[in-house]
C-alpha positions as CSV (number, residue, x, y, z in Angstrom):
1,M,-5.9,13.6,-201.7
2,S,-5.8,17.3,-201.4
3,K,-3.8,18.5,-198.8
4,K,-6.2,21.8,-199.2
5,R,-9.7,22.6,-197.4
6,I,-12.3,24.9,-198.3
7,D,-14.5,26.8,-194.5
8,A,-17.7,27.7,-194.8
9,N,-16.1,31.8,-195.3
10,G,-14.4,30.6,-198.4
11,F,-11.2,30.5,-196.9
12,V,-8.7,28.2,-197.8
13,T,-6.1,25.8,-195.2
14,F,-3.2,24.6,-197.2
15,R,-1.5,21.8,-194.8
16,D,1.6,20.3,-194.6
17,C,3.4,23.5,-196.6
18,K,7.3,22.8,-197.3
19,F,8.2,26.8,-196.7
20,F,11.7,26.5,-194.8
21,C,14.9,24.5,-195.2
22,E,18.4,23.1,-194.6
23,C,20.2,24.6,-198.1
24,V,23.2,26.3,-199.5
25,C,21.4,29.1,-201.6
26,Q,22.6,32.6,-203.0
27,Y,22.2,36.2,-201.8
28,L,23.7,39.5,-202.7
29,G,26.5,41.1,-201.5
30,K,24.9,43.8,-200.4
31,E,22.0,41.7,-198.2
32,I,25.2,39.8,-196.6
33,D,27.3,43.3,-196.0
34,P,25.5,46.4,-196.1
35,V,27.9,48.4,-194.2
36,G,31.0,47.0,-195.8
37,Q,32.1,44.9,-193.5
38,F,33.5,42.2,-195.3
39,G,34.2,44.1,-198.4
40,L,31.6,42.7,-200.3
41,K,30.2,43.4,-204.1
42,P,27.2,44.8,-203.4
43,N,25.7,43.4,-206.3
44,G,27.8,40.1,-206.4
45,I,26.3,36.5,-205.7
46,Y,27.7,34.6,-202.5
47,N,26.3,31.2,-201.5
48,V,25.6,30.9,-198.1
49,Y,24.7,28.0,-195.9
50,R,22.1,27.6,-193.7
51,P,22.3,24.5,-191.3
52,V,19.6,22.5,-189.6
53,S,21.1,23.4,-186.3
54,E,20.2,26.7,-187.2
55,I,16.8,26.2,-188.3
56,S,15.7,23.5,-185.4
57,K,16.6,25.9,-182.6
58,R,12.9,26.4,-180.2
59,E,13.3,29.9,-180.3
60,F,13.0,30.5,-184.0
61,I,10.8,28.0,-184.7
62,E,8.3,29.7,-182.0
63,S,8.7,33.4,-183.6
64,L,7.3,31.8,-186.9
65,N,3.8,30.7,-185.7
66,A,1.2,32.7,-186.2
67,K,2.9,35.3,-188.7
68,P,1.4,37.3,-191.7
69,L,1.3,35.5,-195.3
70,L,1.8,38.4,-197.8
71,D,1.5,38.6,-201.5
72,D,5.9,39.1,-202.2
73,H,7.8,40.7,-199.2
74,T,7.3,43.6,-197.3
75,V,8.6,44.1,-194.0
76,I,5.9,44.7,-191.7
77,G,5.9,46.0,-188.2
78,N,5.4,48.9,-185.5
79,V,8.7,49.8,-185.5
80,G,10.4,52.5,-187.7
81,G,11.1,51.7,-191.2
82,M,8.8,49.3,-191.4
83,E,5.1,49.1,-193.0
84,S,2.6,49.1,-190.6
85,P,-0.2,46.4,-190.7
86,D,-2.8,48.7,-190.7
87,S,-2.4,48.4,-195.0
88,K,-4.0,45.1,-194.4
89,R,-1.8,43.9,-196.6
90,E,-1.8,40.4,-195.0
91,A,-3.7,37.6,-197.3
92,G,-3.6,35.0,-194.8
93,V,-1.5,33.2,-191.6
94,L,1.2,30.8,-191.0
95,T,0.7,28.1,-187.9
96,E,1.5,25.0,-187.1
97,V,5.2,25.0,-188.0
98,K,7.5,21.9,-187.1
99,L,10.9,20.6,-188.0
100,V,10.3,17.6,-190.6
101,G,13.8,16.0,-191.1
102,N,16.0,19.3,-192.3
103,E,12.7,21.3,-193.2
104,L,9.9,23.5,-191.6
105,R,6.8,22.9,-192.3
106,G,3.6,24.6,-191.7
107,R,-0.1,25.3,-192.0
108,I,-1.2,28.2,-194.7
109,D,-4.3,29.9,-194.0
110,V,-5.4,32.1,-196.9
111,W,-8.2,34.6,-197.1
112,S,-7.5,36.9,-200.0
113,P,-9.1,36.4,-202.8
114,S,-6.7,37.6,-205.0
115,L,-3.7,35.8,-203.7
116,L,-5.9,32.8,-204.2
117,D,-6.7,33.6,-207.8
118,K,-2.6,33.8,-208.1
119,I,-1.9,30.2,-206.5
120,R,-4.6,28.8,-209.0
121,Q,-2.7,30.5,-211.3
122,G,0.7,28.8,-210.7
123,K,2.4,31.7,-208.2
124,R,3.2,29.0,-205.5
125,E,6.5,29.4,-204.5
126,L,6.8,30.3,-200.2
127,S,9.8,32.6,-199.0
128,L,10.3,33.6,-195.4
129,A,11.3,37.1,-193.6
130,Y,13.5,37.2,-190.7
131,S,16.6,38.2,-189.1
132,C,20.2,36.3,-188.9
133,S,23.7,36.7,-189.0
134,F,26.4,35.7,-191.9
135,T,29.6,34.5,-190.5
136,P,32.4,33.8,-193.3
137,S,33.3,30.4,-193.5
138,R,34.1,28.0,-196.8
139,G,33.0,24.7,-196.9
140,V,30.5,22.1,-199.1
141,F,26.8,20.9,-198.4
142,N,25.6,18.3,-200.3
143,G,28.3,19.2,-203.4
144,E,27.6,22.8,-203.3
145,K,30.4,25.2,-201.8
146,Y,29.9,28.1,-199.9
147,D,31.3,31.7,-198.7
148,F,29.1,31.8,-195.5
149,I,27.1,30.8,-193.1
150,Q,23.6,31.9,-191.5
151,S,23.4,31.5,-187.9
152,D,21.7,33.7,-185.0
153,L,17.8,33.1,-186.8
154,K,15.0,34.7,-184.8
155,C,12.4,37.0,-185.1
156,G,10.4,35.8,-188.1
157,N,8.7,38.5,-189.5
158,H,6.3,36.8,-192.5
159,L,5.9,34.7,-195.2
160,A,5.8,35.7,-198.6
161,L,4.5,34.2,-201.9
162,V,6.8,34.7,-204.6
163,D,7.0,33.9,-208.3
164,E,10.8,32.3,-207.2
165,A,11.8,31.3,-203.8
166,R,15.4,32.0,-202.8
167,N,15.1,28.1,-201.4
168,G,13.8,26.5,-204.4
169,P,10.5,25.8,-206.2
170,D,9.8,22.7,-203.2
171,C,9.2,25.6,-200.6
172,R,5.8,25.9,-201.9
173,V,2.0,25.9,-201.1
174,T,0.9,22.8,-202.0
175,D,-2.0,22.6,-203.5
176,G,-4.1,19.5,-204.2
177,V,-5.3,18.0,-207.5
178,F,-8.4,16.1,-208.3
179,A,-7.6,12.6,-210.1
180,R,-10.4,11.8,-212.8
181,D,-10.6,8.2,-214.4
182,E,-9.6,9.3,-217.8
183,K,-8.2,12.2,-217.4
184,I,-6.7,14.9,-214.8
185,T,-8.2,17.9,-214.0
186,L,-7.5,21.3,-212.2
187,E,-9.8,22.7,-209.6
188,N,-9.4,25.8,-211.8
189,S,-8.2,25.9,-215.6
190,K,-6.6,28.6,-215.1
191,M,-3.9,27.0,-213.1
192,D,-0.7,26.7,-214.8
193,I,0.3,23.3,-215.2
194,S,3.9,23.3,-215.0
195,K,4.1,24.5,-211.7
196,L,2.7,21.4,-210.2
197,S,5.3,19.3,-208.1
198,K,6.4,16.0,-208.7
199,D,4.2,14.9,-205.7
200,E,1.1,17.0,-207.0
201,V,1.6,14.8,-210.0
202,I,1.8,11.5,-208.8
203,E,-0.8,12.4,-206.0
204,A,-3.3,12.9,-209.0
205,L,-2.3,9.8,-210.8
206,K,-3.5,7.5,-207.6
207,G,-6.4,8.6,-208.4
208,C,-5.9,6.8,-212.2
209,S,-7.1,3.3,-213.7
210,D,-4.8,0.9,-214.7
211,E,-5.3,2.0,-218.6
212,V,-4.6,5.6,-218.0
213,K,-1.6,4.9,-215.6
214,A,-0.2,2.8,-218.4
215,A,-1.0,5.1,-221.2
216,C,1.4,7.7,-219.0
217,K,4.1,5.5,-218.6
218,D,4.1,4.5,-222.7
219,F,3.9,8.6,-223.1
220,L,6.8,9.4,-220.7
221,N,8.9,6.3,-221.9
222,T,8.4,8.1,-225.5
223,P,11.1,10.2,-226.4
224,T,10.1,13.3,-227.5
225,E,11.2,15.0,-230.8
226,E,14.0,17.3,-229.2
227,E,15.3,14.4,-227.3
228,K,15.0,11.6,-230.7
229,K,17.1,14.6,-232.5
230,A,19.7,15.3,-229.5
231,Q,20.0,11.6,-229.2
232,E,20.6,11.3,-233.3
233,E,23.1,14.1,-232.8
234,A,24.7,13.0,-230.1
235,E,25.3,9.1,-231.9
236,K,26.4,11.6,-234.8
237,K,29.1,12.9,-232.4
238,A,30.0,9.5,-231.0
239,K,31.1,8.5,-234.3
240,E,32.9,11.4,-235.5
241,E,34.4,10.8,-232.3
242,A,34.9,7.3,-232.7
243,A,36.2,8.2,-235.8
244,R,38.7,10.8,-235.3
245,K,40.5,8.5,-232.5
246,A,40.9,5.7,-234.7
247,A,42.2,7.9,-237.4
248,E,44.7,9.5,-234.0
249,D,45.2,5.7,-233.1
250,A,46.6,4.6,-236.9
251,E,48.4,7.6,-237.2
252,A,50.2,7.6,-233.5
253,K,51.1,3.3,-234.4
254,A,52.1,4.3,-237.6
255,K,54.5,7.1,-236.1
256,A,55.1,4.5,-233.5
257,E,56.4,1.8,-235.9
258,E,58.4,4.4,-238.1
259,E,60.2,5.4,-234.9
260,A,61.2,2.2,-234.0
261,K,62.1,0.8,-237.4
262,K,64.4,4.1,-237.2
263,A,65.9,3.5,-234.4
264,A,66.9,-0.4,-235.0
265,E,68.5,1.1,-238.3
266,E,70.4,3.0,-236.3
267,K,71.0,0.4,-233.6
268,A,72.1,-1.6,-236.4
269,A,74.5,1.0,-237.8
270,E,76.1,1.7,-234.9
271,D,76.8,-2.4,-233.7
272,A,78.0,-2.4,-237.0
273,K,80.2,0.4,-236.3
274,K,81.5,-0.7,-233.2
275,A,82.1,-4.3,-234.5
276,E,84.3,-2.9,-237.6
277,E,86.0,-0.3,-235.1
278,E,87.0,-3.6,-232.9
279,K,87.8,-5.9,-236.0
280,Q,90.2,-2.8,-236.3
281,K,91.6,-2.9,-233.1
282,A,92.0,-6.6,-233.2
283,C,93.9,-6.0,-236.3
284,D,96.2,-3.2,-235.4
285,A,96.7,-5.3,-231.9
286,A,97.9,-8.3,-234.1
287,I,100.2,-6.1,-236.2
288,A,101.9,-4.8,-233.8
289,E,102.4,-7.8,-231.9
290,Y,103.8,-9.9,-235.3
291,K,105.8,-6.5,-235.5
292,R,107.4,-7.5,-231.7
293,V,107.7,-10.9,-233.1
294,I,109.6,-10.2,-236.1
295,E,111.6,-7.3,-234.6
296,L,112.9,-10.3,-231.6
297,A,113.5,-12.8,-234.0
298,E,115.7,-10.2,-235.6
299,K,117.4,-9.9,-232.5
300,C,118.1,-13.5,-231.6
301,K,119.7,-14.0,-235.2
302,P,123.1,-12.9,-234.6
303,I,123.2,-15.3,-231.5
304,F,120.8,-18.2,-232.3
305,G,120.8,-18.1,-235.6
306,T,117.5,-18.1,-237.8
307,V,114.3,-18.8,-235.5
308,A,111.4,-20.4,-237.3
309,T,108.1,-18.2,-236.3
310,D,106.2,-20.9,-237.4
311,G,103.1,-21.3,-234.9
312,I,104.4,-18.5,-233.0
313,R,101.7,-16.3,-231.6
314,T,103.1,-13.6,-229.1
315,E,106.4,-12.4,-228.6
316,Q,106.5,-13.8,-225.3
317,D,106.1,-17.3,-227.2
318,L,109.2,-16.8,-229.2
319,A,111.3,-16.0,-226.0
320,V,110.2,-19.3,-224.5
321,K,110.8,-21.2,-227.8
322,V,114.2,-19.3,-228.0
323,C,115.0,-19.7,-224.2
324,A,114.5,-23.4,-224.7
325,L,117.4,-23.9,-227.0
326,D,120.3,-26.0,-226.2
327,S,122.5,-23.5,-227.2
328,A,120.7,-21.2,-224.3
329,P,122.7,-20.4,-221.2
330,K,120.9,-22.2,-218.1
331,F,119.7,-18.8,-216.6
332,L,117.6,-18.5,-219.8
333,K,116.2,-21.9,-219.8
334,D,115.5,-21.8,-215.9
335,C,113.3,-18.7,-216.2
336,K,109.6,-18.4,-216.0
337,P,107.0,-17.5,-219.1
338,E,105.9,-14.5,-217.8
339,G,110.0,-13.4,-217.4
340,A,111.3,-14.8,-220.6
341,V,111.1,-11.7,-223.1
342,A,113.0,-9.8,-220.5
343,A,115.8,-12.1,-219.6
344,L,115.9,-13.1,-223.5
345,E,116.2,-8.9,-224.2
346,G,118.8,-8.5,-221.3
347,Y,120.9,-11.7,-222.6
348,I,121.0,-10.1,-226.2
349,A,121.8,-7.1,-225.0
350,G,124.4,-8.2,-222.9
351,C,125.9,-10.3,-226.1
352,G,126.5,-6.8,-227.9
353,V,123.5,-7.1,-230.2
354,S,121.4,-3.8,-231.0
355,N,119.2,-3.7,-233.5
356,A,115.7,-3.2,-231.5
357,N,114.8,-0.6,-233.7
358,K,115.0,-2.3,-236.6
359,V,111.1,-3.1,-238.4
360,V,112.1,-5.8,-240.6
361,S,109.6,-5.9,-243.7
362,D,110.9,-8.0,-245.9
363,A,108.8,-11.3,-245.5
364,K,111.4,-13.6,-247.8
365,T,114.4,-13.5,-244.9
366,A,115.0,-17.2,-243.8
367,G,112.8,-18.2,-240.6
368,R,110.4,-15.8,-240.9
369,V,106.7,-15.8,-242.1
370,S,104.1,-13.0,-243.7
371,F,101.9,-11.4,-241.4
372,A,99.0,-13.7,-243.1
373,E,100.3,-16.7,-242.7
374,Y,101.6,-15.7,-238.5
375,M,97.7,-14.8,-238.5
376,A,96.3,-18.1,-239.9
377,N,98.7,-19.6,-237.6
378,R,97.3,-17.6,-234.3
């Protein structure tokens, strides 16, 4: 149903028009800060939040009723610097202002034929003129960041019909459309269809037959050539991206495998080196122990005779064996295994035998085994 009514004088009434709302909108620095109080760039753009707590104030709403509708903004009044109302630029009037949720709506009566023509041709957005204050304050409203808050709204001056409203295209003259069964026609063929709001199109479709509605639905669900091209391009890019990602993953996997193989080889080499070093240490220790066994056997020889070293593993084993001989004095026989070497060395020294520094390398000496045999018996 149309929200428009034409009276006997040809004046047109547009009811329930949204013209102001809570939102974040953009202002130039010179609009916010004309005297340089905040140090803003005159032509810089700043986001300003207008809270519903300000637009809902009774004094402000009452100041808007019966204010003139103008074609574009011109501040009118009987105060210096304003344009005199005698110019009769008023094209209509705003009345029945009310708060609906977080927006202001009102009735607009238009009597200017030239302005009505502009409305029919698509100039429909509405912009309110009023006075206010700006306070620096940062925040976010509906996902939009802002730098200032608008407050102290008062003294509505006029409502202007503009090509592009600061509050957005939803603030507009809500003209109805007439729906017929087979097609949608506009009251004036010169009207720009692209300027129609979603609500206006939906309102028009309500009067169409189910067949027309189905056709519209099928049409809207059919992608345009541009959409098809965009979809094909998106699919192409997706495939290219997938291929690129697969190549990168394969390269990364091969690199990781190569690094793992190299690390394993380096660890194996390091383990082998350590094993060889441990083996060498064990061999060196065995040789040193073998030399100590042979040296001790040589020291014992002048006193106890040749002592067989078969099955002897350490110097201590040999000392224990010698201390247990029948020819050994009682104190040697009574000494503990851990003190046998020291006791035997002391006894030999007391007997005047001194060959401690002699290292015998002749493996054929009676009672002595080769190092290989010694190791085999360990």
